[in-house]
C-alpha positions in Angstrom: 9.4 50.5 15.4 8.3 50.5 19.0 7.2 54.1 18.8 5.3 53.5 15.5 3.6 50.4 17.0 2.5 52.4 20.1 1.1 55.2 18.0 -0.8 52.8 15.7 -2.2 50.9 18.6 -3.5 54.0 20.3 -4.8 55.7 17.1 -6.8 52.5 16.3 -7.9 52.2 20.0 -6.2 48.9 20.7 -4.7 50.5 23.8 -5.9 53.3 26.0 -3.8 56.2 27.3 -2.9 54.4 30.5 -1.4 51.5 28.5 0.3 54.0 26.1 2.0 55.8 29.0 3.1 52.6 30.6 4.6 51.3 27.4 6.4 54.6 26.6 7.9 54.7 30.1 9.1 51.2 29.7 10.9 51.9 26.4 14.6 51.1 26.4 16.0 54.6 25.9 19.5 53.2 25.2 18.3 52.4 21.7 17.7 56.1 21.0 20.0 59.1 20.6 20.1 61.9 23.2 17.9 64.1 21.0 15.4 61.3 20.6 15.3 60.7 24.3 14.4 64.3 24.9 11.6 63.9 22.3 10.2 60.8 24.0 10.3 62.3 27.5 8.5 65.4 26.2 5.8 63.2 24.6 5.3 61.4 27.9 4.9 64.7 29.8 2.5 66.1 27.2 0.3 63.0 27.4 0.2 63.2 31.2 -0.9 66.9 31.0 -3.7 66.0 28.6 -4.9 63.1 30.9 -4.9 65.4 33.9 -7.1 67.9 32.2 -9.4 65.7 30.1 -12.1 63.2 31.1 -12.6 60.0 29.2 -16.0 59.2 27.6 -17.6 56.6 25.4 -18.1 58.2 22.0 -19.9 57.1 18.8 -16.8 55.3 17.5 -16.6 53.1 20.6 -20.4 52.4 20.5 -20.1 51.4 16.8 -17.0 49.2 17.6 -19.0 47.3 20.2 -21.9 46.9 17.9 -19.7 45.6 15.1 -18.1 43.0 17.4 -21.5 41.8 18.5 -22.5 41.3 14.9 -19.3 39.4 14.1 -19.7 37.2 17.1 -23.3 36.5 16.1 -22.3 35.6 12.6 -19.6 33.3 13.9 -22.0 31.6 16.3 -24.3 30.8 13.3 -21.3 29.1 11.5 -20.4 27.1 14.6 -23.9 25.7 14.8 -23.1 23.7 11.6 -22.3 20.0 12.0 -20.4 20.0 8.7 -17.4 22.0 9.7 -14.1 20.2 9.5 -12.1 20.2 12.8 -9.3 22.5 11.7 -11.8 25.0 10.2 -13.9 25.0 13.4 -10.7 25.6 15.5 -9.8 28.6 13.3 -13.3 30.1 13.6 -13.4 29.5 17.4 -10.0 31.2 17.8 -11.3 34.2 15.9 -14.4 34.3 18.2 -12.2 34.3 21.3 -10.1 37.2 19.9 -13.3 39.2 19.4 -14.6 38.4 22.9 -11.4 39.5 24.5 -11.4 42.7 22.5 -14.9 43.5 23.5 -13.8 43.7 27.2 -11.1 46.3 26.7 -11.6 49.9 28.0 -10.9 52.5 25.3 -10.3 56.2 25.3 -12.9 58.4 23.6 -14.0 61.9 23.0 -11.7 64.9 23.6 -9.2 62.7 25.5 -8.7 60.5 22.5 -8.7 63.3 20.0 -6.0 65.3 21.8 -3.6 62.4 22.2 -4.3 61.3 18.6 -3.1 64.7 17.3 -0.1 64.7 19.6 1.1 61.3 18.3 0.2 62.0 14.6 2.2 65.2 14.6 5.2 63.8 16.4 8.3 64.3 14.2 10.2 61.3 15.7 7.4 58.9 15.1 6.9 60.1 11.6 10.6 59.7 10.9 10.6 56.1 11.8 7.3 55.5 9.9 9.0 56.8 6.7 11.8 54.2 7.0 9.6 51.1 6.7 9.7 49.0 3.5 6.8 47.1 1.9 7.4 43.9 3.8 7.6 45.7 7.1 4.5 47.7 6.4 2.5 44.6 5.4 3.6 42.8 8.5 2.8 45.9 10.6 -0.7 46.3 9.2 -1.4 42.5 9.5 -0.8 42.6 13.2 -4.5 43.2 13.6 -7.6 41.7 11.9 -9.1 45.1 11.3 -8.5 48.7 12.3 -10.7 51.8 11.8 -7.7 53.9 10.6 -5.1 51.9 8.6 -2.2 53.8 6.9 -3.4 56.0 4.0 -2.1 54.3 0.9 -3.1 54.4 -2.8 -4.0 51.3 -4.9 -0.5 51.0 -6.3 1.0 50.8 -2.8 -1.8 48.4 -1.8 -1.0 46.1 -4.7 2.7 46.2 -3.8 1.8 45.0 -0.3 -0.3 42.2 -1.8 2.6 41.0 -4.0 4.8 40.8 -0.9 2.2 38.7 0.8 1.9 36.4 -2.2 5.7 36.0 -2.3 5.7 34.9 1.3 2.5 32.9 0.9 1.1 35.0 3.8 -2.6 34.1 3.4 -3.5 35.4 6.9 -1.7 38.6 6.2 -3.5 39.1 2.9 -6.9 38.4 4.5 -6.2 40.9 7.3 -4.9 43.4 4.8 -8.2 43.3 2.9 -10.2 43.5 6.2 -8.2 46.5 7.3 -9.1 48.3 4.0 -12.8 47.3 4.0 -14.9 50.1 2.5 -11.9 52.2 1.7 -12.1 52.0 -2.1 -9.5 49.3 -2.6 -9.5 46.6 -5.4 -9.0 43.2 -3.8 -8.8 41.3 -7.1 -5.1 40.2 -6.6 -6.0 38.7 -3.2 -9.1 36.8 -4.4 -7.1 35.6 -7.4 -4.4 34.2 -5.2 -6.8 32.4 -2.9 -8.5 30.9 -5.9 -5.2 29.9 -7.5 -4.3 28.1 -4.3 -7.8 26.7 -4.1 -7.9 27.8 -0.5 -11.6 27.7 0.3 -11.1 28.8 3.9 -9.4 32.1 3.2 -11.5 32.8 0.1 -14.8 32.4 2.0 -13.4 34.4 4.9 -12.6 37.2 2.5 -16.0 37.1 0.9 -17.8 37.1 4.3 -15.5 39.9 5.7 -15.6 42.4 2.7 -18.5 41.4 0.4 -19.3 45.0 -0.5 -15.8 45.4 -1.9 -16.0 42.4 -4.2 -17.5 41.9 -7.6 -19.4 38.7 -6.7 -20.5 38.0 -10.2 -16.9 38.0 -11.5 -15.6 36.2 -8.5 -18.1 33.4 -8.9 -17.0 33.0 -12.6 -13.4 32.7 -11.4 -14.3 30.0 -8.9 -16.3 28.1 -11.4 -13.5 28.3 -14.0 -11.3 26.2 -11.8 -13.6 23.2 -12.6 -12.5 21.8 -9.2 -15.8 20.3 -7.9 -14.4 19.7 -4.3 -13.2 23.3 -4.1 -16.3 24.7 -5.6 -18.6 22.7 -3.3 -16.6 23.7 -0.2 -16.9 27.4 -1.1 -20.6 27.1 -1.7 -21.2 25.2 1.5 -19.3 27.6 3.7 -21.0 30.6 2.2 -24.4 29.0 2.6 -23.6 28.7 6.3 -22.7 32.4 6.3 -26.1 33.0 4.6 -24.3 34.5 1.6 -25.8 33.7 -1.9 -23.1 32.5 -4.3 
């Protein structure tokens, strides 16, 4: 799992090549077989060679990442201006803002440096072996480590629904919200997630889902589902929060 996590962090630009190397060199090799140790040491040497020969650069993906973070922070600031936020809701939103501010400061790999190391990791047999061993619970937990990634695991709708069902069984609402955010604009149906939030009458996670992935939701149908609860307090909270987000509902 350590190797998979490091690959995933690098491919999705949560760590740069310096951090990747440091983490690989700090792995407890006693957990691996002799053959696996050879593979890991070769991976480390190959990354060092690439770094020595390739300069880092800020590419379009990194520029877009910074632009997206700026927009999210701007949207959150608008919400925090409201005097009607309950204390626990305000704390959750402020926590999310701090996470984004910290992420904005990080130095990322880009250009040819990133592409070369990406290919090296994606084609590594040992990493792919451990990836194939994960079950649905482990995969959901793995994906939900982060709020959003540009390159989540490639899965079909059937597999996506299986992960949602695991999240529902565990009542992992944060996991489910992050799962949706990770697959934003990737042709996934989020109906099972929205249905669960509505069933639980969780206005916080439902409105966070709507604000995060509105283009992936059928807002007309979703509104009918919310109104069908006939729970005035729940409905009013949903409407009020979405109004703060400047989303018509």
